[in-house]
GUKE-428994 format. One line per 10 residues: number of its first residue (from 1); their letters; for each residue y, x, z of C-alpha. Coordinates in nm, 3 decimals. Layout:
GUKE-428994
NUM	a	Y:X:Z; ...
***
This chain:
GUKE-428994
1	mthieheltr	3.423:6.113:10.999; 3.235:6.348:10.791; 3.236:6.748:10.872; 3.491:6.846:10.613; 3.698:6.522:10.756; 3.686:6.593:11.098; 3.843:6.978:11.003; 4.111:6.864:10.799; 4.209:6.593:11.133; 4.205:6.892:11.343
11	hlihlsrtig	4.452:7.094:11.145; 4.659:6.805:11.084; 4.689:6.725:11.429; 4.754:7.087:11.531; 5.012:7.160:11.344; 5.165:6.815:11.357; 5.127:6.696:11.688; 5.023:7.052:11.937; 5.355:7.263:11.716; 5.515:7.010:11.597
21	arpagsaanv	5.834:7.028:11.391; 5.850:7.424:11.251; 6.176:7.472:11.056; 6.180:7.841:10.904; 6.267:8.100:11.106; 6.188:7.908:11.446; 5.912:7.989:11.749; 5.752:7.685:11.612; 5.738:7.819:11.256; 5.569:8.163:11.370
31	aaagyiarsl	5.333:7.971:11.589; 5.218:7.793:11.272; 5.188:8.062:11.081; 4.970:8.271:11.322; 4.765:7.956:11.349; 4.743:7.964:11.005; 4.648:8.367:10.962; 4.377:8.274:11.206; 4.207:8.034:11.010; 4.187:8.195:10.684
41	esagftvelq	4.080:8.553:10.868; 3.783:8.324:11.001; 3.732:8.205:10.626; 3.649:8.579:10.527; 3.997:8.602:10.344; 4.215:8.930:10.398; 4.563:8.816:10.535; 4.899:8.915:10.498; 5.214:8.799:10.651; 5.481:8.816:10.429
51	ayqcptwedl	5.818:8.899:10.581; 6.179:8.765:10.486; 6.482:8.696:10.661; 6.609:8.349:10.695; 6.898:8.105:10.855; 6.830:7.963:11.173; 6.984:7.685:11.352; 6.941:7.451:11.678; 7.139:7.121:11.786; 7.211:7.205:12.142
61	gttlevggva	7.374:6.844:12.192; 7.563:6.545:11.940; 7.767:6.279:12.026; 8.016:6.045:11.829; 8.223:5.753:11.930; 8.357:5.519:11.749; 8.722:5.350:11.875; 8.561:5.508:12.217; 8.225:5.367:12.241; 7.918:5.593:12.183
71	apvganpfsp	7.742:5.552:11.841; 7.433:5.732:11.740; 7.480:6.023:11.502; 7.237:6.317:11.401; 7.380:6.654:11.331; 7.306:6.823:11.003; 7.118:7.124:10.979; 7.321:7.452:10.952; 7.666:7.244:11.063; 7.908:7.473:11.266
81	pcdvqaptva	8.007:7.351:11.615; 8.321:7.094:11.611; 8.487:6.884:11.921; 8.723:6.661:11.608; 8.922:6.375:11.736; 9.093:6.211:11.401; 9.092:5.916:11.254; 8.869:5.832:10.937; 8.879:5.754:10.574; 8.610:5.642:10.344
91	agtlaelral	8.480:5.717:10.000; 8.169:5.520:9.836; 8.243:5.659:9.484; 8.296:6.050:9.348; 8.633:5.904:9.209; 8.740:5.765:9.536; 8.605:6.115:9.710; 8.849:6.311:9.489; 9.128:6.107:9.549; 9.091:6.071:9.917
101	pmdgrvavly	9.343:6.264:10.150; 9.072:6.433:10.392; 9.344:6.673:10.587; 9.314:6.575:10.944; 9.050:6.300:10.902; 8.723:6.261:10.956; 8.553:6.168:10.617; 8.295:5.885:10.611; 8.095:5.933:10.278; 7.844:5.617:10.187
111	gqvaaaplap	7.690:5.478:9.862; 7.690:5.672:9.552; 7.796:5.971:9.750; 7.569:5.930:10.025; 7.239:5.802:9.848; 7.034:6.126:9.919; 7.053:6.389:10.054; 7.315:6.661:9.899; 7.163:6.987:9.750; 7.251:7.333:9.903
121	rdwpwkgehd	7.440:7.496:9.640; 7.155:7.755:9.583; 6.898:7.472:9.509; 6.729:7.560:9.170; 6.769:7.178:9.034; 7.058:7.104:9.201; 7.243:6.842:8.985; 7.636:6.860:8.884; 7.640:6.522:9.065; 7.580:6.723:9.404
131	aaivaaleag	7.810:6.999:9.287; 8.115:6.794:9.263; 8.078:6.656:9.567; 8.077:6.973:9.765; 8.381:7.055:9.567; 8.538:6.753:9.646; 8.488:6.774:10.018; 8.603:7.155:10.005; 8.922:7.070:9.859; 8.984:6.812:10.060
141	apeavlmvqt	8.911:6.982:10.380; 8.851:6.717:10.600; 8.799:6.833:11.013; 8.455:6.678:10.988; 8.219:6.461:10.764; 8.010:6.169:10.861; 7.732:6.075:10.598; 7.581:5.693:10.592; 7.258:5.654:10.577; 7.267:5.294:10.391
151	haaalarlie	6.885:5.220:10.460; 6.716:5.106:10.786; 6.442:5.397:10.785; 6.458:5.673:11.029; 6.711:5.903:11.033; 6.728:6.171:10.773; 6.951:6.407:10.788; 7.197:6.392:10.450; 7.354:6.766:10.425; 7.169:7.074:10.508
161	dpdlalasat	7.332:7.338:10.310; 7.397:7.720:10.493; 7.703:7.821:10.287; 7.892:7.463:10.375; 8.136:7.560:10.637; 8.216:7.188:10.668; 8.113:6.999:11.065; 7.904:6.697:10.968; 7.663:6.488:11.073; 7.458:6.152:10.955
171	vpaevglllm	7.501:5.819:11.096; 7.308:5.521:11.037; 7.369:5.220:10.840; 7.453:5.030:11.169; 7.722:5.282:11.271; 7.844:5.300:10.883; 7.875:4.924:10.901; 8.126:4.966:11.204; 8.317:5.242:11.028; 8.352:5.038:10.718
181	rqpgvpvrlr	8.458:4.688:10.935; 8.755:4.922:11.107; 8.934:5.122:10.832; 9.084:5.449:10.995; 8.930:5.390:11.306; 8.943:5.658:11.567; 8.622:5.882:11.610; 8.528:6.160:11.801; 8.245:6.393:11.694; 8.112:6.670:11.947
191	insrrgtgsa	7.857:6.916:11.757; 7.723:7.207:12.002; 7.471:7.419:11.752; 7.440:7.755:11.669; 7.307:7.947:11.408; 7.174:8.270:11.344; 6.933:8.476:11.120; 6.552:8.491:11.180; 6.200:8.595:11.040; 6.021:8.336:10.802
201	ynvigrrgsh	5.678:8.448:10.693; 5.476:8.349:10.360; 5.079:8.335:10.497; 4.859:8.507:10.210; 4.484:8.502:10.190; 4.325:8.687:9.936; 3.993:8.741:9.789; 3.932:8.936:9.522; 4.214:9.186:9.329; 4.536:9.129:9.339
211	deprvilcah	4.640:9.233:8.954; 4.260:9.034:8.794; 4.318:8.703:8.698; 4.332:8.437:8.998; 4.412:8.106:9.096; 4.694:8.036:9.345; 4.628:7.725:9.607; 4.914:7.678:9.801; 5.125:7.401:10.038; 5.411:7.457:10.244
221	fdtkidtpga	5.436:7.467:10.612; 5.743:7.435:10.728; 5.944:7.101:10.806; 6.273:6.986:10.848; 6.415:6.992:11.211; 6.328:6.762:11.385; 6.023:6.582:11.218; 5.638:6.669:11.352; 5.558:6.697:10.956; 5.258:6.528:10.933
231	sdnaagvavl	5.229:6.421:10.569; 5.509:6.649:10.462; 5.322:6.903:10.478; 5.082:6.943:10.800; 4.845:6.722:10.546; 4.883:6.987:10.219; 4.794:7.276:10.466; 4.514:7.103:10.621; 4.358:7.070:10.241; 4.440:7.415:10.186
241	lalaemlgah	4.237:7.542:10.483; 3.991:7.325:10.429; 3.961:7.457:10.081; 3.981:7.790:10.227; 3.668:7.718:10.439; 3.473:7.557:10.128; 3.532:7.841:9.856; 3.520:8.132:10.135; 3.181:8.092:10.122; 3.102:8.130:9.785
251	hlgiglevva	3.084:8.406:9.542; 3.363:8.329:9.248; 3.384:8.448:8.950; 3.762:8.460:8.948; 4.061:8.572:9.221; 4.178:8.374:9.488; 4.458:8.367:9.693; 4.574:8.072:9.932; 4.906:8.108:10.017; 5.088:7.924:10.295
261	fngeeylpsg	5.454:7.896:10.193; 5.739:7.871:10.414; 6.088:7.749:10.359; 6.033:7.467:10.094; 6.266:7.259:10.328; 6.509:7.463:10.358; 6.658:7.785:10.182; 6.544:8.086:10.118; 6.223:7.958:9.967; 5.928:8.129:10.027
271	aaeyirqssa	5.790:8.075:9.708; 6.104:8.248:9.541; 6.020:8.554:9.782; 5.667:8.565:9.686; 5.741:8.559:9.322; 6.038:8.831:9.365; 5.809:9.053:9.574; 5.457:8.995:9.317; 5.715:8.968:8.982; 5.476:9.266:8.851
281	dleaivavln	5.184:9.030:8.865; 5.223:8.688:8.749; 5.074:8.730:8.422; 4.759:8.781:8.620; 4.797:8.384:8.727; 4.545:8.145:8.584; 4.706:7.850:8.781; 4.877:7.740:9.066; 4.744:7.434:9.282; 5.019:7.290:9.525
291	fdgvgqwlap	4.919:7.064:9.773; 5.259:6.876:9.892; 5.272:6.544:10.084; 4.959:6.436:10.036; 4.688:6.193:10.184; 4.894:5.890:10.286; 4.717:5.623:10.356; 4.952:5.326:10.182; 4.924:5.504:9.863; 4.712:5.624:9.595
301	hsitlgagsp	4.699:6.008:9.509; 4.905:6.167:9.173; 4.859:6.496:8.994; 5.054:6.616:8.711; 5.143:6.976:8.529; 5.412:7.166:8.458; 5.405:7.493:8.208; 5.076:7.426:8.096; 4.841:7.380:7.748; 4.724:7.114:7.636
311	afkellehli	4.398:7.209:7.683; 4.422:7.269:8.072; 4.591:6.917:8.048; 4.292:6.784:7.880; 4.048:6.918:8.174; 4.272:6.759:8.414; 4.235:6.453:8.309; 3.893:6.461:8.279; 3.837:6.570:8.619; 4.083:6.282:8.781
321	rrypgvvwaa	3.854:6.032:8.601; 3.588:6.088:8.894; 3.838:6.002:9.106; 3.980:5.630:9.113; 4.212:5.675:9.355; 4.403:5.972:9.174; 4.649:5.871:8.893; 4.824:6.091:8.640; 5.225:6.165:8.699; 5.501:6.275:8.530
331	pwlesdhgff	5.582:6.620:8.536; 5.811:6.727:8.900; 5.978:7.035:8.954; 6.113:7.053:9.309; 5.813:7.208:9.514; 5.698:7.544:9.577; 5.467:7.527:9.208; 5.839:7.471:9.034; 5.893:7.791:9.089; 5.636:7.931:8.900
341	alrgvpgvaf	5.660:7.683:8.624; 5.998:7.759:8.564; 5.821:8.123:8.498; 5.562:7.995:8.241; 5.307:8.002:8.531; 5.083:7.646:8.511; 5.182:7.446:8.797; 4.938:7.147:8.945; 5.104:6.925:9.171; 4.923:6.691:9.380
351	ttaarqpldh	5.125:6.446:9.622; 5.139:6.080:9.715; 5.205:5.860:9.413; 5.408:5.575:9.621; 5.561:5.775:9.907; 5.677:5.564:10.259; 5.997:5.689:10.320; 5.868:5.902:10.631; 5.967:6.236:10.508; 6.179:6.482:10.683
361	tradtvdwvs	6.222:6.177:10.948; 6.070:6.160:11.326; 5.822:5.897:11.176; 5.631:6.137:11.012; 5.313:6.124:11.230; 4.925:6.139:11.192; 4.886:5.755:11.211; 5.027:5.740:10.815; 4.752:6.029:10.689; 4.442:5.903:10.579
371	pprlreaaml	4.142:6.196:10.641; 3.955:6.031:10.345; 4.250:6.087:10.131; 4.306:6.433:10.243; 3.909:6.495:10.176; 3.962:6.372:9.831; 4.232:6.616:9.757; 4.052:6.941:9.899; 3.748:6.807:9.683; 3.934:6.757:9.337
381	gaeivaalqg	4.118:7.084:9.427; 3.737:7.234:9.464; 3.662:7.136:9.147; 3.922:7.228:8.933; 3.880:7.595:9.106; 3.522:7.592:8.966; 3.599:7.458:8.604; 3.869:7.740:8.587; 3.633:8.001:8.682; 3.596:8.233:8.351
391	knpawtrapr	3.921:8.086:8.235; 4.209:8.324:8.167; 4.604:8.257:8.174; 4.621:8.262:7.793; 4.400:7.945:7.827; 4.589:7.766:8.099; 4.928:7.852:7.975; 5.168:7.649:7.716; 5.242:7.787:7.406; 5.537:8.026:7.328
401	gmegcap	5.837:7.811:7.361; 5.672:7.515:7.555; 5.671:7.666:7.872; 5.907:7.389:8.074; 5.700:7.074:8.239; 5.439:6.984:7.995; 5.532:6.634:7.836
***
């Protein structure tokens, strides 16, 4: 194992195994912020902890009985507490859900209306389908909601909206099958949860003046509530800290910020808060390089560009030819770089091309993360920073009227 792979592994293990799950506002999240800050200071960066308020939530115990028999269940993040005993009604499509009599019942959602996590209402990329599901649930006012995860992977919670007042939980596929085979079966759902308000921190390491042309390297360090978050996204933070060590030892002809963002998994977004506090300085950003979900053993890396110029895209395509394990991907915005790209700031996104169904679950452990692939991401990131020396924002940005996600 090379020196850089050793350092990448050290950061990966400390964040995902020593600290573990680190949702924004939790004590573990604050510990992770401190670890990142100390690492950046050791690399020679001036560090700022950028604080903002966020909701906090704890699951103090959740149980489900189906027809008097205990069944596996996981409370959804931000669910209020409840102790509900009621018969069930089920819906697998939006039309069924809208027609469902939910008063005094527990609504069981499966199929089309539980195919993916339900986006919070304030999520910038929330689609009309998710908004319609929330509207139907609020209009129907069930006693509680059970979301059925229809695949057999580790349990991933399917509602995570701080603004949804309905008690809710997710059940695995086998429990969904049990519920569907017994229409109207009585269930008892007990959720003992505690919600409050806490502080979250973006960790910002700077070299050079804040208003000179600069590159931002970023990765989010928060996780969902019960995952060690190795691939998503201790791996990205490990790459970030390795890049800080590599670049901190060199004189650069461009300003550099290394930013560990909070709140990528649950709103409010740390990236959005950074932009709110730094809106006057966005014009000085040459590019944002975001590392999110990198380094999995079983798939190659991908890279893409949002809101970038044709010349910048050509530069990136040229650089990745030296990396046969990296593929060019269609633009996507659903991470921290997206908040910048939507404002015309070029966003380069690194991730894994065909990610395993590990994200947001307890199965996202260090065993699935490859140190050589993390080194690959770090080396390519360093080459991109080197190639941007002497470039200015006008060179990297899409022409006027084409600021959206570059094709």
